[in-house]
C-alpha positions in Angstrom: 0.0 0.0 0.0 1.4 3.4 -0.9 2.2 5.9 1.8 3.0 8.6 -0.7 1.2 11.9 -0.2 1.6 12.9 -3.8 -0.6 9.9 -4.9 -3.5 11.2 -2.9 -6.3 13.2 -4.6 -6.2 16.7 -3.3 -9.8 16.6 -1.9 -8.8 13.8 0.5 -5.8 15.6 2.0 -6.1 17.1 5.4 -7.0 20.7 5.4 -4.2 23.2 5.6 -4.3 26.8 7.0 -7.7 26.1 8.5 -8.9 29.0 10.8 -8.8 28.3 14.5 -11.6 29.9 16.6 -12.6 29.7 20.2 -16.1 29.0 21.6 -16.4 32.1 23.8 -18.4 31.4 26.9 -16.4 32.5 29.9 -18.5 35.5 30.9 -21.7 33.4 30.7 -20.2 30.6 32.7 -18.9 32.9 35.3 -22.4 34.3 35.8 -23.7 31.0 37.0 -24.1 30.0 40.6 -21.8 27.4 42.1 -24.7 24.8 41.9 -25.4 25.6 38.3 -21.7 25.4 37.5 -21.4 21.9 39.1 -24.5 20.8 37.2 -23.0 22.0 33.9 -19.7 20.4 34.8 -21.0 16.9 35.5 -23.4 16.9 32.4 -20.5 18.1 30.3 -18.3 15.3 31.6 -21.0 12.7 31.1 -21.3 13.9 27.5 -17.6 13.7 26.7 -17.2 10.3 28.4 -19.1 9.1 25.3 -16.3 10.3 22.9 -15.0 6.8 22.4 -18.5 5.7 21.5 -18.6 8.3 18.7 -15.1 7.3 17.6 -15.8 3.6 17.4 -19.1 4.0 15.5 -17.2 6.0 12.8 -14.6 3.3 12.1 -12.8 0.4 13.8 -9.5 2.3 13.6 -10.6 5.6 15.0 -10.1 4.8 18.7 -6.5 3.7 18.1 -5.8 6.9 16.2 -7.0 8.9 19.2 -4.8 6.7 21.4 -1.8 7.4 19.1 -2.1 11.1 19.6 -2.7 10.8 23.3 0.6 9.0 23.5 2.4 11.6 21.4 1.0 14.7 23.1 0.2 13.7 26.7 2.8 14.1 29.5 2.4 10.6 30.8 4.8 11.2 33.7 2.6 13.9 35.3 -0.9 12.8 34.0 -3.3 10.8 36.2 -6.5 8.8 35.5 -8.5 11.9 36.5 -6.5 14.6 34.7 -4.2 14.4 31.7 -1.6 17.0 31.1 0.0 18.0 27.8 3.7 17.6 27.2 6.0 20.4 26.2 5.0 20.6 22.5 7.8 23.0 21.4 10.3 20.5 22.9 8.7 17.7 20.9 9.0 19.8 17.7 12.7 20.4 18.5 13.4 16.8 19.2 11.7 15.7 15.9 14.0 18.0 13.9 11.6 18.4 11.0 10.9 21.4 8.8 8.3 24.0 9.7 6.0 22.8 6.9 6.2 19.2 8.1 5.5 20.2 11.7 2.6 22.4 10.7 1.1 19.5 8.6 1.5 17.1 11.6 -0.3 19.5 13.9 -3.0 20.1 11.3 -3.6 16.4 10.9 -3.5 15.7 14.6 -6.0 18.5 15.3 -8.4 17.4 12.6 -8.3 13.7 13.9 -9.0 14.9 17.4 -11.7 17.3 16.2 -13.5 14.7 14.2 -12.7 11.9 16.7 -11.7 10.0 13.5 -9.8 10.4 10.2 -13.2 10.9 8.5 -14.7 14.3 8.3 -17.8 14.8 10.4 -19.0 17.3 7.7 -18.8 15.3 4.6 -18.1 11.7 5.7 -14.8 11.5 3.7 -11.5 10.3 4.8 -8.6 12.8 5.1 -4.9 11.8 4.7 -1.9 13.6 6.2 0.1 16.1 4.0 3.4 15.0 5.6 5.1 11.8 4.5 4.9 8.6 6.5 8.6 8.9 7.1 8.3 12.4 8.7 5.2 11.2 10.6 7.3 8.4 12.1 10.1 10.7 13.0 7.8 12.8 15.1 6.2 9.7 16.8 9.7 8.4 17.6 10.7 11.8 19.1 7.8 11.5 21.5 9.8 8.6 23.2 6.6 6.6 23.6 7.0 2.9 22.6 3.2 2.6 22.6 2.9 5.4 20.1 5.6 3.8 17.9 3.7 0.5 18.0 0.3 2.2 17.2 1.8 4.1 14.3 3.3 0.9 12.9 -0.1 -0.8 13.2 -2.0 2.1 11.7 0.4 3.5 9.1 -1.2 1.7 6.1 -4.7 2.8 7.2 -3.6 6.4 7.8 -2.2 6.7 4.3 -4.5 4.2 2.5 -6.5 5.6 -0.4 -7.4 2.4 -2.2 -9.8 1.1 -3.0 -11.4 4.5 -3.5 -14.6 3.3 -1.9 -12.7 3.0 1.4 -12.5 6.8 1.5 -16.2 7.2 2.1 -18.5 6.3 5.0 -21.1 3.8 3.8 -22.1 0.1 3.7 -19.0 -2.1 4.3 -20.1 -4.7 1.8 -19.8 -2.0 -0.9 -16.2 -1.3 0.1 -17.1 1.7 2.3 -16.4 2.3 6.0 -18.7 2.3 9.0 -18.2 1.5 12.6 -21.9 0.5 13.0 -21.4 -2.7 11.0 -18.9 -5.5 10.6 -17.0 -5.5 7.3 -19.4 -7.9 5.5 -22.7 -6.2 6.1 -24.7 -5.0 3.1 -27.7 -2.7 2.8 -29.9 -5.7 2.1 -28.7 -7.3 5.4 -29.5 -4.1 7.3 -33.0 -3.9 5.8 -33.7 -7.5 6.6 -32.6 -7.3 10.2 -34.3 -3.9 10.7 -37.6 -5.3 9.6 -37.3 -8.1 12.2 -36.3 -5.6 14.9 -39.3 -3.4 14.2 -41.6 -6.4 14.3 -40.3 -7.1 17.8 -40.4 -3.4 18.8 -36.7 -3.1 19.3 -35.1 0.2 18.4 -31.8 0.3 16.4 -30.8 3.8 17.6 -28.2 2.6 20.2 -27.0 -0.5 18.4 -24.3 -1.9 16.2 -24.7 -4.9 13.9 -22.4 -7.8 13.1 -22.9 -10.5 10.5 -21.9 -14.1 11.5 -23.3 -15.9 8.4 -25.8 -15.2 5.6 -28.7 -15.8 8.0 -27.1 -15.1 11.5 -26.5 -11.7 12.9 -25.7 -10.1 16.2 -27.2 -6.7 17.2 -25.2 -5.2 20.1 -27.1 -2.8 22.4 -25.1 0.0 24.1 -25.6 -0.4 27.9 -23.5 -0.1 31.0 -25.1 -3.4 32.2 -23.4 -6.3 30.3 -25.2 -8.9 32.4 -28.6 -8.5 30.8 -29.5 -11.8 29.1 -29.3 -12.0 25.3 -32.5 -12.4 23.3 -32.8 -14.4 20.0 -35.2 -13.3 17.3 -36.1 -15.6 14.4 -37.6 -14.7 11.0 -38.3 -16.2 7.6 -35.8 -18.3 5.7 -33.8 -19.3 8.8 -33.0 -15.7 9.8 -31.6 -15.5 13.3 -30.8 -12.3 15.1 -29.2 -12.4 18.6 -29.7 -9.2 20.6 -26.9 -8.7 23.2 -26.2 -6.1 25.8 -23.1 -4.3 27.2 -21.7 -2.6 24.1 -19.6 0.3 25.3 -20.2 -0.8 28.9 -17.1 0.9 30.3 -17.8 4.2 28.6 -21.4 4.2 29.7 -20.5 3.4 33.3 -18.6 6.7 33.4 -21.5 8.5 31.7 -23.9 7.2 34.4 -21.4 8.0 37.2 -21.3 11.7 36.1 -25.1 11.9 35.6 -25.6 10.6 39.1 -23.2 13.2 40.3 -25.2 15.9 38.6 -28.5 14.9 40.3 -27.9 16.8 43.6 -27.3 20.0 41.7 -30.4 19.8 39.5 -32.6 22.9 39.6 -36.0 21.2 39.7 -37.9 17.9 39.7 -38.1 17.9 35.9 -34.3 17.9 35.7 -34.0 15.2 38.4 -36.5 12.9 36.6 -34.7 13.5 33.3 -31.4 12.5 34.8 -32.9 9.4 36.5 -34.4 8.4 33.1 -31.0 8.9 31.5 -29.4 6.6 34.1 -32.0 3.9 33.4 -31.5 4.2 29.7 -27.7 4.2 29.6 -27.5 1.4 32.2 -30.1 -0.9 30.6 -29.9 0.1 26.9 -33.6 1.1 27.0 -34.7 3.6 24.3 -38.1 3.8 26.0 -36.3 5.2 29.1 -34.6 7.7 26.9 -37.9 8.7 25.5 -39.2 9.3 29.0 -36.1 11.5 29.7 -37.0 13.7 26.7 -40.6 14.2 28.0 -39.2 15.5 31.3 -36.7 17.6 29.3 -39.4 19.2 27.3 -41.3 20.2 30.5 -38.2 21.9 31.9 -38.9 25.2 30.3 -36.4 28.1 30.4 -33.7 26.6 32.6 -30.6 28.6 33.2 -28.4 25.7 32.3 -29.7 23.7 29.3 -28.5 20.2 28.3 -29.3 17.1 26.4 -27.5 13.8 25.9 -27.9 10.4 24.2 -27.9 8.7 20.8 -29.6 11.5 18.9 -28.8 12.0 15.2 -28.7 9.3 12.5 -26.6 11.2 9.9 -23.6 8.9 10.1 -25.4 5.6 9.6 -25.6 4.8 5.9 -29.0 3.1 6.7 -30.2 6.1 8.7 -31.5 4.0 11.6 -28.6 4.1 14.1 -27.7 7.2 15.9 -24.5 9.0 17.0 -23.8 9.7 20.6 -23.8 13.4 21.5 -24.3 15.6 24.5 -24.1 19.3 25.4 -24.5 21.7 28.3 -25.0 25.4 27.7 -26.0 28.7 29.4 -29.1 30.5 28.3 -28.5 34.0 26.7 -31.5 35.8 28.2 -31.3 38.8 25.9 -31.3 36.8 22.7 -33.9 34.4 24.0 -36.4 37.3 24.3 -36.3 37.6 20.5 -37.1 34.0 20.0 -40.0 34.1 22.5 -41.8 36.5 20.2 -41.3 34.0 17.4 -42.6 31.2 19.5 -45.6 33.1 20.6 -46.6 33.6 16.9 -45.4 30.1 15.8 -48.9 28.6 15.4 -50.0 31.5 13.2 -46.8 31.4 11.1 -47.1 27.6 10.6 -50.5 28.3 9.2 -48.8 30.1 6.3 -47.0 27.0 5.1 -48.3 25.5 1.8 -50.3 22.5 3.0 -53.8 22.0 4.4 -54.5 21.8 8.1 -55.0 18.0 7.9 -51.2 17.8 7.3 -50.3 19.9 10.4 -50.4 18.8 14.0 -53.8 18.8 15.7 -52.6 21.1 18.5 -49.4 23.1 18.2 -47.6 22.9 21.5 -45.5 26.1 22.0 -42.0 24.9 22.4 -39.1 26.4 24.4 -36.9 28.3 22.1 -33.7 29.6 23.6 -30.4 31.1 22.5 -27.6 29.3 24.2 -24.0 29.8 24.8 -22.4 26.4 24.7 -20.1 25.4 27.5 -19.4 21.9 26.3 -20.6 20.0 23.2 -19.4 16.4 22.8 -19.7 15.5 19.1 -17.5 14.8 16.1 -16.5 18.1 14.5 -18.2 21.4 15.0 -21.3 21.7 17.2 -24.4 22.5 15.2 -25.7 26.1 14.9 -29.2 25.0 16.0 -31.0 22.0 17.4 -34.6 20.9 17.3 -35.2 17.8 19.4 -36.3 15.2 20.4 -36.4 13.3 17.2 -39.1 10.9 18.4 -42.0 12.1 16.2 -44.8 10.8 18.4 -43.4 12.7 21.4 -43.0 15.8 19.2 -46.7 15.7 18.3 -48.1 14.9 21.8 -45.6 16.5 24.2 -43.8 19.1 22.0 -40.2 19.8 21.4 -37.5 22.3 22.1 -35.5 24.6 19.8 -32.1 26.0 20.6 -29.9 28.4 18.7 -26.3 28.1 19.7 -25.1 31.7 19.7 -21.4 31.3 20.3 -21.3 28.5 17.7 -22.8 31.0 15.2 -20.2 33.5 16.4 -17.2 31.3 16.1 -16.2 32.5 12.7 -12.8 33.8 11.4 -12.6 37.5 10.7 -12.5 38.5 7.0 -13.3 35.0 5.8 -12.8 34.7 2.1 -16.0 34.5 0.1 -15.9 32.6 -3.2 -18.5 32.1 -6.0 -20.3 35.4 -5.2 -20.4 38.4 -7.7 -18.1 41.3 -6.7 -21.1 43.6 -6.5 -22.8 41.3 -4.0 -19.8 40.6 -1.7 -20.2 43.7 0.5 -23.8 43.0 1.5 -23.1 39.3 1.7 -20.2 39.8 4.1 -22.1 42.3 6.2 -25.4 40.4 6.5 -24.5 36.7 6.1 -24.3 36.1 9.9 -27.7 37.9 10.5 -29.3 36.1 7.6 -28.0 32.8 8.9 -29.5 33.5 12.3 -32.9 34.1 10.6 -32.4 30.9 8.6 -31.5 28.8 11.6 -34.4 30.2 13.7 -37.0 29.5 11.0 -35.4 26.1 10.1 -35.4 24.8 13.7 -38.7 26.2 15.1 -41.0 26.3 12.0 -39.1 23.8 9.8 -38.5 20.8 12.1 -41.3 22.0 14.3 -44.0 21.7 11.6 -45.8 18.9 9.9 -47.9 15.9 11.0 -47.1 12.3 10.7 -50.3 10.5 9.6 -50.2 7.1 11.3 -51.9 4.0 12.4 -50.7 3.2 15.9 -51.7 0.8 17.3 -53.4 -1.3 14.7 -56.8 0.1 13.9 -56.2 3.4 15.6 -55.6 6.4 13.3 -54.6 10.0 14.1 -56.7 11.2 11.1 -60.2 10.7 9.8 -59.8 7.3 8.2 -63.5 7.1 7.1 -63.3 10.5 5.3 -59.8 10.5 3.9 -58.3 13.9 3.4 -57.3 15.0 -0.1 -53.6 14.7 -0.9 -52.8 18.3 -2.2 -50.1 16.8 -4.5 -52.2 14.2 -6.3 -55.6 15.8 -5.8 -56.9 12.4 -4.7 -57.9 10.9 -1.3 -55.0 9.8 0.9 -53.7 6.4 -0.1 -50.6 6.1 2.2 -49.8 6.5 5.9 -47.5 5.0 8.5 -48.4 1.5 9.6 -47.9 0.1 13.1 -44.3 0.0 14.1 -43.1 2.2 11.2 -41.3 5.5 11.8 -40.2 8.3 9.5 -36.6 6.9 9.7 -37.5 3.3 9.1 -39.7 4.2 6.0 -37.4 6.7 4.3 -34.2 5.1 5.7 -30.9 6.6 4.5 -32.6 9.5 2.8 -34.6 10.5 5.9 -31.9 12.9 7.3 -31.1 14.9 4.1 -34.8 14.9 3.1 -35.9 16.4 6.5 -33.0 18.9 6.5 -34.2 20.0 3.1 -37.8 20.3 4.3 -36.6 22.5 7.2 -34.4 24.7 4.9 -37.2 25.1 2.4 -39.5 26.3 5.3 -36.9 28.9 6.1 -36.7 30.0 2.5 -40.5 30.1 2.2 -41.0 32.2 5.3 -38.0 34.5 5.4 -39.6 36.8 2.7 -42.3 37.8 5.3 -41.4 41.2 6.5 -43.3 40.9 9.8 -41.2 37.8 10.6 -38.0 39.8 9.9 -39.1 42.5 12.3 -39.0 39.9 15.1 -35.3 39.4 14.3 -34.8 43.2 14.3 -34.7 43.8 10.5 -36.8 46.5 8.8 -36.9 48.6 5.7 -33.9 48.3 3.3 -32.0 46.0 5.7 -35.0 43.5 5.7 -34.9 43.5 1.9 -31.1 42.9 2.0 -31.6 40.1 4.5 -34.0 38.3 2.2 -31.6 38.6 -0.7 -28.7 37.4 1.5 -30.7 34.4 2.7 -31.4 33.3 -0.8 -27.9 34.0 -2.1 -26.4 32.2 0.9 -28.6 29.1 0.1 -27.8 29.2 -3.6 -24.1 29.5 -2.9 -24.3 26.6 -0.4 -26.0 24.5 -3.0 -23.0 25.0 -5.3 -20.5 24.4 -2.5 -22.4 21.2 -1.7 -20.7 19.5 -4.7 -17.6 19.0 -2.6 -19.7 16.5 -0.6 -20.8 14.5 -3.6 -18.9 11.4 -4.8 -19.5 10.9 -8.6 -18.1 7.4 -8.6 -20.5 6.0 -6.0 -23.1 8.7 -6.7 -23.3 9.2 -2.9 -23.9 12.4 -0.9 -21.8 12.7 2.2 -23.5 15.4 4.2 -27.2 15.7 4.8 -27.4 19.5 5.0 -25.4 20.1 1.9 -27.4 17.5 -0.1 -30.5 19.5 1.1 -29.0 22.8 -0.1 -28.1 21.3 -3.5 -31.7 20.2 -3.9 -32.9 23.8 -3.1 -30.4 25.3 -5.6 -32.0 23.1 -8.3 -35.4 24.7 -7.4 -33.9 28.1 -7.8 -32.3 27.2 -11.2 -35.5 25.6 -12.5 -37.4 28.8 -11.6 -34.8 30.9 -13.3 -34.2 32.6 -10.0 -30.5 31.7 -10.0 -27.9 30.9 -12.7 -24.4 29.6 -12.4 -22.0 31.7 -14.5 -18.6 30.5 -15.8 -16.2 33.4 -15.9 -13.4 33.9 -18.5 -10.8 32.7 -16.0 -12.8 29.5 -15.4 -14.1 30.5 -12.0 -17.8 30.3 -11.1 -20.3 32.8 -9.8 -23.8 32.5 -8.5 -26.1 35.1 -10.0 -29.4 35.7 -8.3 -32.4 37.6 -9.8 -33.2 39.7 -6.7 -36.4 41.1 -8.2 -37.8 37.6 -8.6 -37.2 36.3 -5.1 -40.5 37.4 -3.6 -42.6 36.3 -6.6 -41.6 33.3 -8.8 -38.8 32.4 -6.4 -40.9 31.8 -3.3 -43.7 30.4 -5.4 -41.3 27.7 -6.7 -40.1 27.0 -3.2 -43.7 26.6 -2.0 -44.5 24.0 -4.7 -41.4 22.0 -3.8 -42.0 22.3 -0.1 -45.5 21.0 -0.3 -44.3 17.8 -2.0 -41.6 17.3 0.6 -44.0 17.7 3.4 -46.9 15.6 2.0 -44.7 12.7 1.1 -43.2 12.7 4.6 -46.5 13.2 6.3 -48.1 10.2 4.5 -45.1 7.9 4.7 -45.2 7.7 0.9 -41.7 6.4 0.3 -42.5 5.2 -3.2 -43.3 8.7 -4.5 -41.1 10.6 -2.0 -37.9 8.7 -2.6 -38.3 8.9 -6.3 -38.9 12.6 -6.1 -35.9 13.0 -3.8 -33.6 11.0 -6.0 -34.4 13.1 -9.0 -34.0 16.3 -7.0 -30.6 15.4 -5.7 -29.2 13.8 -8.8 -26.0 15.4 -10.1 -25.8 15.3 -13.9 -22.5 14.4 -15.6 -22.5 18.0 -17.0 -22.1 19.3 -13.4 -18.9 17.3 -12.7 -16.9 20.2 -14.2 -18.5 22.5 -11.6 -17.5 20.0 -8.8 -13.9 20.1 -10.0 -13.9 23.9 -9.7 -15.5 23.8 -6.3 -12.9 21.3 -5.1 -10.1 23.5 -6.5 -11.4 26.6 -4.8 -12.7 25.1 -1.6 -11.8 26.7 1.7 -10.9 24.8 4.9 -13.5 24.5 7.7 -12.7 26.2 11.0 -11.5 24.3 14.0 -13.5 25.4 17.1 -11.7 25.1 20.4 -13.9 24.3 23.4 -12.8 24.9 27.0 -12.8 22.3 29.7 -14.3 22.5 33.2 -12.4 21.1 36.2 -13.2 21.0 39.9 -10.6 22.5 42.2 -11.3 22.7 46.0 -15.0 22.1 45.4 -15.3 24.9 42.9 -15.7 24.6 39.1 -13.2 26.4 36.9 -13.5 26.9 33.1 -10.1 26.4 31.5 -9.6 28.2 28.2 -6.8 27.5 25.7 -4.8 29.6 23.2 -6.3 30.0 19.8 -3.6 28.0 18.1 -3.2 24.4 16.8 -1.1 23.7 19.9 -3.9 25.1 22.1 -6.4 23.0 20.2 -4.4 19.8 20.8 -4.0 20.7 24.5 -7.8 21.1 24.9 -8.4 17.5 23.8 -5.5 16.0 25.7 -6.7 17.6 28.9 -10.3 16.6 28.3 -9.1 13.1 29.3 -11.3 11.1 26.9 -8.8 10.0 24.3 
């Protein structure tokens, strides 16, 4: 296997010169009481104790990669099981005796592996390979003086530099040559679908599981739980199918999670928080998704807490089948001033949802006003960057009966480099784009989370013979003009019906809601935009979306015809709507570069009208569980024609590196919690992960 960097396609090399930003939260954290700080600390620790779970579900090699960098960068002589310390990094550089460029590329690769908890990008699902040679990499490892590091590098070298077969550079089904930590290397899509049907029949959730194939008809499904003593359960199906459900996957990690959650209980602010934590403990000890569902009901009832948090197996973006979830957890401080703005939006949410382009039968029977807060993140355990906004829980039945919460993560939105380069935008549009892009994105995120993910009804039969719609007088399907002919059957969920497409499809539906509603001037007033600025915000929202749709081509693999990032796939689909409506055009300049041109005058007429037609189809197919029409529609909308590959080549050539966002760590000293911040450098980034003590 080649370990030559020159043989690696450029798009698979680790980013270089990526901006480093800090998640600024100190003033908000310092404003908390000692009890609130302790609560935030223990939930943050519980969240990060799951880092190894995230890493292992990305790929089998990822945990060893993290261990390699722990050995290289940790000061093992002065570290303890409770607190790791970072070695003298400048001394390591001197001992390695490598060039400045080589050292920079080593730090860049190290930082990106730590950030993603893997050598696969969290935003894009593609592998990245070091820019320094294997020989130089080995010199630095040797300079660390760690025999374990040397052994790990020898074991991992071929994997670190491996680029063949090309399928191995992408997250996907292992039987297709792709990589996934959720499945053993011989599992195919057909296997997953077969086992999933049997699990659903037996009312077993896949969210917190991994799947191994023992033979053509025998499988093991491993449930994540701290308790490994729970008896296994064997399920049988047609044609000799046998699925053994076992418990205790990630037991050691989840024991630490549970320990920290229990430590948080005495510092909970109210009974809702206590009951939520108790349900978390039950869920993570036993592997019960039903217990986690109960935790979310208590979480929803905890309205307006000073310290907000959530934890568990939440999003299914990383699973190629879309049914298994990635571990994540966060703790944050409410920004009261910004939250007041969102409260106005929440108070008008039911009225604003009524403006969306579908009949009342396709909207929830009773809109439950959610909590919508602006948060300053203290700690967010995830692969890569924390999201800009969240709308959870993802359990659709709970969302319809109990409600949900929306959060906008203010300091994540603000963690941007100054004077960031803007490509693919016309020179005459750059000034307004640069000035208003952050404000326009705040509008987009707010509408996306509250009125996008927060809207729409799931029409279902659950249990058998019980319907949440008038089954005797079927409502008309606004897309077909005929009575409803599809709905969710008992045991079916949005994810199980739309499978791998569910995440990108739903992100597109939420983004389309934002585009449909952001042209309403009375909504923009809520965000503080009026007059000419409001008009400029509308233009910037649409231009930002169109540009993102073009940038999305970076995350499309033409060989496998796979999209690697749900949000970017969604934005590409919306760009196609803009192009079909002649609202946007992609211009090729004399120098070969590209520009997105937007017809500003058409946004509020033909533009929003086209978005409305598109959005109605997205919502109706989802609401009715009509996978046949919905998936065909989605496949057509997200197809990338061969004629666009030239655009993709230009996007890859001009792509800008994604920022690395440094989070602080909380530690307890003499009974008091301190927030430790780190220098905004690559060395500071590495130090933050080493001292988080989860590698």
